[in-house]
C-alpha positions as CSV (number, residue, x, y, z in Angstrom):
1,X,105.6,-27.4,69.2
2,X,103.7,-24.3,68.0
3,X,105.9,-22.1,65.8
4,X,104.4,-19.0,64.2
5,X,105.9,-16.0,62.4
6,X,105.1,-12.5,63.6
7,X,106.5,-10.6,60.6
8,X,104.4,-8.6,58.2
9,X,101.4,-8.2,60.5
10,X,100.2,-5.2,58.5
11,X,98.5,-3.5,61.5
12,X,97.1,-6.7,63.1
13,X,97.7,-7.0,66.8
14,X,100.0,-9.7,68.2
15,X,97.3,-11.5,70.2
16,X,94.9,-11.5,67.3
17,X,97.5,-12.9,64.9
18,X,98.3,-15.7,67.4
19,X,94.7,-16.4,67.9
20,X,94.2,-16.7,64.1
21,X,97.2,-19.0,63.8
22,X,96.0,-21.4,66.5
23,X,92.4,-21.3,65.3
24,X,93.7,-22.2,61.8
25,X,95.6,-25.2,63.1
26,X,92.5,-26.4,65.0
27,X,90.3,-26.2,61.9
28,X,92.9,-27.9,59.8
29,X,93.2,-30.8,62.2
30,X,96.9,-30.1,63.0
31,X,95.7,-29.6,66.6
32,X,93.3,-32.3,67.5
33,X,90.4,-32.5,69.9
34,X,91.6,-33.1,73.5
35,X,95.2,-32.0,72.7
36,X,96.8,-29.8,75.4
37,X,98.1,-26.4,74.4
38,X,101.5,-25.1,75.7
39,X,101.3,-23.2,78.9
40,X,101.0,-19.4,78.6
41,X,104.5,-18.9,79.9
42,X,106.2,-21.5,77.8
43,X,104.5,-20.4,74.6
44,X,105.4,-16.8,75.3
45,X,109.0,-17.7,75.9
46,X,109.1,-19.9,72.8
47,X,107.7,-17.3,70.5
48,X,109.4,-14.3,72.1
49,X,106.2,-12.5,73.0
50,X,104.6,-11.4,76.3
51,X,102.5,-13.7,78.5
52,X,99.7,-11.1,78.2
53,X,99.6,-11.6,74.4
54,X,99.3,-15.4,74.8
55,X,96.6,-14.9,77.5
56,X,94.6,-12.7,75.1
57,X,94.8,-15.2,72.3
58,X,93.8,-18.1,74.6
59,X,91.0,-16.1,76.0
60,X,89.5,-15.4,72.6
61,X,89.8,-19.1,71.6
62,X,88.0,-20.1,74.8
63,X,85.3,-17.5,74.2
64,X,84.6,-18.8,70.7
65,X,84.6,-22.4,71.8
66,X,87.8,-23.6,70.1
67,X,89.5,-24.4,73.5
68,X,88.5,-24.9,77.1
69,X,90.3,-24.0,80.2
70,X,90.7,-26.8,82.9
71,X,91.7,-25.4,86.3
72,X,95.2,-26.4,87.4
73,X,95.7,-28.4,84.1
74,X,95.8,-25.9,81.3
75,X,94.1,-25.3,78.0
76,X,92.7,-28.1,75.8
77,X,91.5,-28.2,72.2
78,X,87.7,-28.7,71.8
79,X,86.2,-30.8,69.1
80,X,84.6,-28.5,66.5
81,X,81.6,-30.2,65.0
82,X,80.7,-30.0,61.3
83,X,84.1,-28.6,60.1
84,X,86.0,-30.9,57.7
85,X,89.6,-31.5,58.6
86,X,90.9,-30.4,55.3
87,X,89.3,-26.9,55.6
88,X,92.3,-24.9,56.6
89,X,92.5,-22.8,53.5
90,X,88.8,-22.2,53.6
91,X,88.8,-21.3,57.3
92,X,91.5,-18.7,57.2
93,X,90.4,-15.5,55.5
94,X,92.2,-15.1,52.2
95,X,93.4,-11.6,51.1
96,X,90.5,-10.2,49.2
97,X,91.3,-9.2,45.6
98,X,89.1,-7.6,43.1
99,X,88.4,-9.9,40.2
100,X,90.6,-8.8,37.3
101,X,88.6,-7.2,34.5
102,X,89.6,-7.7,30.9
103,X,91.4,-4.6,29.6
104,X,90.4,-3.4,26.2
105,X,92.0,-0.7,24.1
106,X,88.5,0.6,23.4
107,X,85.4,-0.4,25.2
108,X,82.3,0.6,23.3
109,X,79.9,-0.8,25.9
110,X,80.9,1.4,28.8
111,X,78.9,4.4,30.1
112,X,81.9,5.7,32.1
113,X,82.5,9.4,32.4
114,X,86.1,10.7,31.8
115,X,87.4,12.4,35.0
116,X,87.9,15.7,33.2
117,X,84.1,15.9,32.5
118,X,83.0,15.7,36.2
119,X,82.7,19.0,38.0
120,X,85.0,18.0,40.9
121,X,85.8,21.5,42.1
122,X,82.1,22.6,42.2
123,X,80.9,19.4,43.9
124,X,83.7,19.5,46.5
125,X,83.0,23.2,47.3
126,X,79.2,22.6,47.7
127,X,79.9,19.5,49.9
128,X,82.1,21.6,52.2
129,X,79.4,24.3,52.4
130,X,76.8,21.6,53.3
131,X,79.0,20.2,56.0
132,X,79.8,23.6,57.4
133,X,76.2,25.0,57.2
134,X,74.0,22.0,57.9
135,X,75.8,19.7,60.4
136,X,72.6,18.9,62.4
137,X,70.6,18.1,59.3
138,X,73.3,15.8,58.0
139,X,73.1,13.6,61.0
140,X,69.3,13.4,61.2
141,X,67.6,10.3,59.9
142,X,66.5,10.9,56.3
143,X,62.8,10.3,55.6
144,X,62.2,7.1,53.6
145,X,61.3,9.0,50.4
146,X,64.4,11.2,50.7
147,X,65.0,14.7,52.2
148,X,62.4,17.2,51.4
149,X,64.7,19.9,50.0
150,X,66.1,17.5,47.3
151,X,62.6,16.3,46.4
152,X,61.3,19.9,46.1
153,X,64.4,20.8,44.0
154,X,63.7,17.8,41.6
155,X,60.0,18.8,41.4
156,X,61.1,22.3,40.3
157,X,63.6,20.8,37.8
158,X,60.9,18.6,36.3
159,X,58.5,21.5,36.0
160,X,61.1,23.6,34.2
161,X,62.7,21.1,31.9
162,X,60.3,18.2,31.5
163,X,56.9,20.0,31.8
164,X,55.8,17.8,34.7
165,X,53.7,19.5,37.4
166,X,54.3,17.2,40.4
167,X,54.7,17.7,44.1
168,X,57.7,16.8,46.3
169,X,55.4,14.3,48.1
170,X,55.2,12.2,44.9
171,X,58.9,11.8,44.6
172,X,61.0,8.9,46.0
173,X,64.8,9.0,46.1
174,X,66.8,5.8,45.9
175,X,70.3,4.5,45.4
176,X,70.0,3.5,41.7
177,X,67.1,2.6,39.5
178,X,67.6,-1.1,40.3
179,X,66.7,-0.4,44.0
180,X,63.6,1.5,42.9
181,X,62.5,-1.4,40.7
182,X,62.5,-3.5,43.8
183,X,60.4,-1.0,45.7
184,X,57.8,-1.0,42.8
185,X,57.6,-4.8,42.9
186,X,56.8,-4.6,46.6
187,X,54.4,-1.7,46.1
188,X,52.4,-3.1,43.1
189,X,52.6,-6.8,44.2
190,X,54.6,-9.8,43.2
191,X,51.5,-11.3,41.7
192,X,51.7,-8.8,38.8
193,X,53.1,-9.6,35.4
194,X,55.8,-7.1,34.3
195,X,56.3,-6.5,30.6
196,X,59.6,-5.2,29.3
197,X,60.8,-4.0,25.9
198,X,62.2,-6.6,23.5
199,X,64.9,-5.8,22.5
200,X,65.8,-3.8,25.7
201,X,68.2,-3.2,28.5
202,X,68.8,-6.8,29.7
203,X,69.6,-5.8,33.3
204,X,65.9,-4.7,33.8
205,X,64.7,-8.3,33.0
206,X,67.3,-9.7,35.4
207,X,66.3,-7.4,38.2
208,X,62.6,-8.3,37.9
209,X,63.3,-12.0,37.7
210,X,65.5,-11.8,40.8
211,X,62.6,-10.2,42.7
212,X,60.5,-13.2,41.9
213,X,57.9,-11.7,39.6
214,X,56.7,-12.9,36.3
215,X,58.5,-10.9,33.6
216,X,57.7,-11.2,29.9
217,X,59.3,-9.6,26.8
218,X,57.0,-7.5,24.6
219,X,58.1,-7.0,21.0
220,X,59.1,-3.6,19.7
221,X,58.0,-2.1,16.4
222,X,59.1,1.1,14.5
223,X,56.7,3.1,16.7
224,X,57.5,1.5,20.0
225,X,55.8,-1.3,21.9
226,X,53.7,-3.6,19.7
227,X,50.1,-3.3,20.9
228,X,49.1,-6.7,19.5
229,X,51.9,-8.4,21.3
230,X,51.1,-6.4,24.5
231,X,47.5,-7.4,24.4
232,X,48.3,-11.0,23.7
233,X,50.2,-11.3,27.0
234,X,48.8,-10.9,30.5
235,X,50.9,-7.9,31.3
236,X,49.8,-5.8,34.3
237,X,52.8,-3.4,34.5
238,X,54.6,-2.2,31.4
239,X,58.2,-0.9,31.7
240,X,59.2,1.2,28.7
241,X,61.5,4.1,27.7
242,X,59.2,6.0,25.2
243,X,61.4,9.1,24.8
244,X,64.6,7.2,23.9
245,X,64.5,3.5,23.6
246,X,67.7,1.6,24.2
247,X,69.3,0.2,22.1
248,X,67.3,1.1,18.9
249,X,66.9,4.8,19.7
250,X,63.2,4.6,18.8
251,X,61.0,7.4,20.0
252,X,57.3,6.5,20.6
253,X,55.1,8.9,18.7
254,X,52.1,10.7,20.4
255,X,49.5,8.5,18.9
256,X,51.1,5.3,20.2
257,X,51.5,6.9,23.6
258,X,47.8,7.6,23.9
259,X,47.1,4.0,22.8
260,X,49.3,2.7,25.6
261,X,47.6,5.0,28.1
262,X,44.3,3.6,26.9
263,X,45.6,0.1,27.5
264,X,46.7,1.0,31.0
265,X,43.3,2.5,31.9
266,X,41.3,-0.3,30.4
267,X,41.8,-2.6,33.4
268,X,42.3,-2.0,37.2
269,X,45.8,-2.4,38.5
270,X,47.6,-1.7,35.3
271,X,50.5,0.8,35.3
272,X,53.2,2.0,33.0
273,X,56.7,2.6,34.3
274,X,58.2,5.4,32.1
275,X,62.0,5.1,32.3
276,X,63.2,8.5,31.0
277,X,66.6,7.0,30.0
278,X,69.1,9.4,28.6
279,X,66.5,12.0,27.8
280,X,68.8,14.9,28.8
281,X,71.3,14.0,26.0
282,X,69.0,14.3,23.0
283,X,71.5,16.0,20.7
284,X,69.1,17.3,18.1
285,X,65.8,19.2,18.7
286,X,63.9,19.7,21.9
287,X,63.5,17.1,24.7
288,X,60.6,14.8,24.0
289,X,57.6,15.4,26.4
290,X,56.9,12.7,29.0
291,X,54.0,10.3,29.0
292,X,53.3,11.2,32.6
293,X,52.7,14.8,31.4
294,X,49.7,13.6,29.3
295,X,48.4,11.0,31.7
296,X,45.1,12.0,33.2
297,X,44.2,8.7,34.9
298,X,47.2,8.3,37.2
299,X,48.6,5.2,35.5
300,X,52.2,6.4,34.8
301,X,55.2,6.0,37.2
302,X,58.1,8.3,36.0
303,X,61.7,7.2,36.7
304,X,65.0,8.9,36.0
305,X,68.6,8.9,37.4
306,X,71.5,11.2,37.9
307,X,73.9,8.3,37.2
308,X,73.9,9.1,33.5
309,X,74.0,12.9,33.7
310,X,76.7,13.2,36.4
311,X,78.5,9.9,36.8
312,X,77.5,6.2,37.2
313,X,79.2,6.1,40.6
314,X,76.8,8.7,42.0
315,X,73.9,6.3,42.7
316,X,71.1,8.8,43.0
317,X,67.9,8.0,41.2
318,X,64.2,9.0,41.7
319,X,60.7,8.0,40.7
320,X,57.5,10.1,40.6
321,X,54.4,8.2,41.8
322,X,51.0,9.1,40.6
323,X,49.0,10.6,43.5
324,X,46.8,7.5,43.7
325,X,49.9,5.4,44.8
326,X,51.4,7.9,47.3
327,X,49.3,6.8,50.3
328,X,49.9,3.1,49.4
329,X,53.6,3.7,49.3
330,X,53.6,5.4,52.7
331,X,51.6,2.7,54.3
332,X,53.4,-0.3,52.8
333,X,57.0,0.9,52.4
334,X,57.2,4.0,54.5
335,X,59.3,2.1,57.2
336,X,62.2,1.9,54.8
337,X,65.2,4.2,55.3
338,X,66.4,6.2,52.3
339,X,69.4,4.5,50.7
340,X,71.2,7.7,49.7
341,X,73.3,9.5,52.3
342,X,72.2,13.0,53.5
343,X,75.6,14.3,52.4
344,X,74.9,13.4,48.8
345,X,71.3,14.5,48.9
346,X,71.9,18.0,50.3
347,X,74.9,18.5,47.9
348,X,72.9,17.5,44.9
349,X,70.0,19.8,45.9
350,X,72.4,22.7,46.0
351,X,74.0,21.6,42.7
352,X,70.7,21.9,41.0
353,X,69.4,25.0,42.9
354,X,72.5,27.0,42.1
355,X,72.2,26.3,38.4
356,X,75.3,24.1,38.1
357,X,73.3,21.1,37.0
358,X,71.9,22.9,34.0
359,X,75.4,24.3,33.1
360,X,76.8,20.8,33.4
361,X,74.2,19.3,31.1
362,X,74.8,22.0,28.5
363,X,78.5,21.4,28.7
364,X,78.2,17.7,28.4
365,X,75.9,18.0,25.4
366,X,78.6,20.0,23.6
367,X,81.2,17.5,24.7
368,X,79.2,14.5,23.4
369,X,78.5,16.3,20.2
370,X,82.2,16.9,19.6
371,X,82.9,13.3,20.5
372,X,80.3,12.1,18.1
373,X,81.8,14.3,15.3
374,X,85.2,12.9,16.0
375,X,83.9,9.4,15.8
376,X,82.2,10.0,12.5
377,X,85.4,11.6,11.2
378,X,87.5,8.6,12.3
379,X,85.0,6.2,10.8
380,X,85.1,8.0,7.4
381,X,88.9,8.4,7.4
382,X,89.4,4.8,8.4
383,X,87.2,3.4,5.7
384,X,84.7,1.9,8.1
385,X,81.7,3.6,6.5
386,X,82.4,1.5,3.3
387,X,82.2,-1.6,5.4
388,X,79.2,-0.7,7.6
389,X,76.0,1.2,7.6
390,X,75.0,3.6,10.4
391,X,71.4,2.9,11.5
392,X,70.6,6.4,12.8
393,X,67.3,6.9,14.6
394,X,68.2,9.6,17.2
395,X,70.0,6.9,19.2
396,X,71.7,9.4,21.5
397,X,75.1,8.5,22.8
398,X,75.5,5.4,20.7
399,X,75.2,4.2,17.1
400,X,73.8,1.0,15.6
401,X,76.2,-0.3,13.0
402,X,75.4,-3.0,10.5
403,X,78.6,-4.6,9.3
404,X,79.1,-5.9,5.8
405,X,80.5,-9.3,6.6
406,X,79.7,-13.0,6.3
407,X,81.1,-13.7,9.8
408,X,78.6,-14.7,12.5
409,X,78.0,-12.2,15.3
410,X,79.7,-14.5,17.7
411,X,82.8,-14.8,15.6
412,X,82.9,-11.0,15.0
413,X,82.6,-10.3,18.7
414,X,85.5,-12.7,19.4
415,X,87.6,-11.1,16.7
416,X,87.0,-7.6,18.1
417,X,87.9,-8.8,21.6
418,X,91.2,-10.4,20.3
419,X,92.0,-6.9,18.8
420,X,91.3,-5.1,22.1
421,X,87.8,-3.9,21.1
422,X,84.7,-4.6,23.1
423,X,81.4,-4.2,21.4
424,X,78.0,-6.1,21.9
425,X,75.8,-7.4,19.1
426,X,72.2,-6.2,19.0
427,X,70.9,-9.8,19.4
428,X,72.4,-9.7,23.0
429,X,69.5,-7.3,23.9
430,X,66.8,-9.7,22.7
431,X,65.0,-12.2,24.8
432,X,64.7,-15.2,22.4
433,X,65.1,-14.9,18.7
434,X,66.4,-11.6,17.2
435,X,64.8,-11.1,13.8
436,X,66.7,-8.8,11.4
437,X,69.5,-8.2,14.0
438,X,72.3,-10.1,12.2
439,X,75.6,-8.2,11.9
440,X,74.2,-5.2,13.8
441,X,76.3,-4.0,16.8
442,X,75.8,-1.3,19.4
443,X,78.6,1.2,19.5
444,X,78.5,3.4,22.6
445,X,80.9,6.4,22.4
446,X,80.0,8.3,25.6
447,X,83.1,7.2,27.5
448,X,85.6,7.3,24.6
449,X,88.5,9.7,24.3
450,X,88.9,11.2,20.8
451,X,92.6,10.3,20.9
452,X,92.0,6.5,20.7
453,X,89.3,6.6,18.0
454,X,91.5,6.4,14.9
455,X,93.3,3.3,16.2
456,X,90.1,1.8,17.4
457,X,88.4,2.2,14.0
458,X,91.5,0.8,12.3
459,X,91.3,-2.4,14.5
460,X,87.6,-2.8,13.8
461,X,88.2,-2.4,10.1
462,X,91.1,-5.0,10.3
463,X,88.6,-7.5,11.8
464,X,86.2,-7.0,9.0
465,X,88.9,-7.3,6.3
466,X,90.4,-10.5,7.8
């Protein structure tokens, strides 16, 4: 006898619920191959539902091959090949739940933006204007490189604020830098060897490895990438962040930049990917000029993102190709659709054109400067500066702290976590050995509220004193 409950359907139709129940019994082996199902009328009477509901469920089971209808005899279960009998729980879709994330009192690894810092009212108003004023354009297929108005706006922004004289035709829009890395792998070729900074942002290494290319770490020095180590390795494409290296904060001086450009032009097929990470939030002095701005041989590919300046959840990034690569990109990858919606592209274009982006950057610089001052004040008041040294090298929205302790970095990281503090040691950003990185941790304060800083510092200090 088939007995099923029809309570708590949560919007699911009766026939679909019945179909899922019977299918589950078949996959679990409770209904065996060749077994006859109850007639439509008897099952409807037994379950208190309509014959039409049972007919719909049986029809779906027959259509998918779980049952067969034999004229004048009824419905029979069909043998489902390749499905183990104990697979009921696997066969029935479980309620999807987001994996629980560890909750920390203070997470010094996050790049999150507090809701109060995002210009919701302005963004919403511009989005409404776009929907009302450009309905046809919103529903058109976006060109693979992105809509022209946004690319033209970005070109103007780069000209004004980064000194880059580029055309909209050189700019490619994509949903996040990771997606653009994948396009570059396809454009430049999987036979190339990609070099990345060591230490460096570990996700970059992972992305290149997952795209199946040879990726090697290149050691960093005080002045940036080590030329001897670069020349010792068969690197074809070098991925660097010369204006603000993460996590050390190192800025590559002009002499080393010209040396790297010389390396790139010394052999055919060599390129430099200039990742202009976090350049908008240099809190002292003027922004550092780009390498692409001094490149005369067309070997630099410039990349940047709005995920850091606006919010990580707005996945809009872009790259600027040297003119020598534009035609190759159009021929090889022009068939791709742009991965950013027209709604977001047109809204961002207006956000920049109307001056809101510049105002937002200036406001966020002031906000981060105050947050930095509050952190330094809390560190001094809480006694942390007697237990750690700040390694300050223009590191932007994070500090490097060298703790005075005999504990291993692993033990210290565990102690921090036990006290509700998340912080990563510098050696996590190295591929292989991490010389002179012991007891140095990366403390990112961009997403921290000033109100939690005193208690957070007190907990860090307690771990060091224990």
